[in-house]
N, C-alpha and C positions, 0 to 999 in steps of 0.2 A: 603433524603438518597443519599449517594454518588453513582453516576452511575457506572455500570460495564464497565470497559475499556478493550476492546479486541484488541490486536495487531495482524495484519496479515501481514506476510512477505513471501518472496520467490524470487528466481532469475527471471530476465527478461525472459519472455516467458514461465514461469511455469504455467500460467493460472490464475493468481490472479484476473485479471479484469473480466473474465468470471465467476469465482467462486463467486466474490463479487456481480455480477449482479444477480446471482441465489439466493444468501443469502438475498440481498436487497428485492427481490420479495416476500420473505416469511414474511416480517415484514412491519408494517406501519411506517410513519415518526414519529408518536407519540411514537413508541416503540424503534426505532433504528436510530442513526445518523451515517453517514459515513464521515470521514475526511481523505483526501488522500494527501500524500507528493507530488504527481504529480502536485498539484496546488501551490506549494511553491518553484518552481525552480526560480533562479535568471534570469533576462533577458539575452538573448543570448549575448548581448554586454559585460556582466560581466563574462561570462564563460571562463575558461582557455583553452588554445590551447595546443595540444600535439606537439611533435617534427616535425610533418608533417603539422602543421597549422590547424588541425581539432579540432573543439570545442568538449570538453569532458564533457558531461552532467552526466557521470556515476561516480561521485565522491561525497563524503559526503558534500564537500564544495560547490557543485553546487546548494544546496538547502538551503533556508532560515530557518534553524532550529529554530532560536529564535522566528520567527513569528508563526511557526507551534506550538511550545510549548505554546506560548501565547494564541493562539486560542483554543487549546485543553483545557487549564485551564479555559478559559472563558466559554466554553461549559459545563465543569464540574461544574462551578458555576451557571449554569442556564441562561447564556447569549446567545443571538442570534449572530451568526458570519456571515459576508458577505465577499466574496473574488472573485476577477476576475479569471475566469477559464484560466488555462495555456494550450495553444493548440500546444505546441512544435514547434512554428514558422511555422506552416502549413498555408500557404497563402490561402488555400482552406477552412479552418475551421473558423467558426464564434465564437469568444469568448463570453461567457455568464457571467453574474453576478450571482454567486452561493450564496445560503443562507443555512446556517447550523443551525438547531434548536436543542436545548438541548433535550435529551431523556434519559430514564433509562439505555439504552445500547448505548455505543459509540464505533464505530469501527475505529481504527486508522490504516491505511494501507500504505505500501510503502516498497521499497527495503532496506531502512536504518532504519526502525522502531525499530529494535532490537539493532542497532549499536549506535544510539543516546542515551546516558546514561540518560538524563533528560526525554526522552520519555519512555525509557525502565522501569524506576522506577515507572511510572504511570500505567503500565499495570497490569491488574489482570489475564489475560489469554493470552498466546502466541500461535499463530497458524502459522505453517510453511507450505507453499504450495510447494511441491517438484515435479520435473519431470526430466527425463533423459536429458542429455546435447543436444543430437541430436534433440530431440523433441522441446527443447527450441529455438534452432536455427531456425527451420522451422517456429515456431509460431512467433518469432521475425521478420522474413522476411515478413510474411503475414501482421502483424500488422503495421510495419513501412512503408510498401509500400502503404497500403490501407488507414490507419488512419492518417499518418503523412507525406505522399507524399515524402518519402525518396527514392533515387535511390538504386537499388540492391547492387551496388558496395560499396556505402556508408554504407549500413546496415551491410554488411559482414566485412568491415574494422572496424567499430565501435564494432562489436561483438568480434572480435579477439583481438583488442588492448584496448578496454575500458570495455565492458560488462563482459567478462570472468575474467579478472584480478580483477575487482571489486567484482564479485561474490565470488571468492576464498578468498579474503581478508576481505571483510566487511559483507558478507551475510551468506555463508555456515558455518563459525565457530559458528554461533548462533543456528544452527539447533538442536544441541544436548540439548540446553536449552529450547526448545519449549515444551509446555504442550501437544500439539496435532500436529502431522505431517500427512498431507494429501497428499498421492501420487496421482499425476495427470498424470500418463503415459497413462492410458486408459480412466479413468473418475474419477470424484471426488464425485459421488453421495452418497456413503456410508459415507465419511467424512463429507459431507454437512449435511447429516441426523443427524449425531452425534452432530455436532455443533449447528444445529437448535434445536434439542431436549434439549440441555443444556441451550440455551438462553431462549427457551420457558418455561422451568421449572423455571428459574430465574425470568422471568416476572410474572409468575403465583403466585409464593410464594417468593417474595424478602426478606421477614423477615428471612427466613431460612439462608440467606447468610450474615446477618449483622455481626455476630461474627466470620466469617471465614476469615482467612488470606490467600489470594490466593498466 
């Protein structure tokens, strides 16, 4: 049976990573596989620079879309996929070899999941994680300083000149096409419960979904 493909998108700082961590904890590797666009960025040396000479990672062209689609299709066909983890050029982080195993539910996540047409056409369910702009800025600062070792000045510059324009052009327009919008201004517990229940029901009785066009 074709696996259920769920796309999860949202602006930077909306809380996708935390949401996905909680979702992942509710299912086994035999039930669900997670594939992230974050591991498909081109090397820093290939990233374009803006007018100030700052590398811009917040563009659709900064990601190897072709390899992401290839690996997603391989998982859908029941193949195991391996890929080197992308650590956003953080010298303090140790890159790991990641292994993705096919499962009845595959979650494809990332900021351009809905923008890439070839990916969008494979999705059965679209989930959009949303949060107020001021909260996203705060979360972005915390994440980039702690996880990616970026200076505060660099984080703020990138948010203003790269992140926000990208959100307005390539991410937010797709929110109205989402099947489920989860607001993460205070918390996402109710939205998480709804999605978890949907997936659990699918896993328990997959035959019910065979003739449904999502």
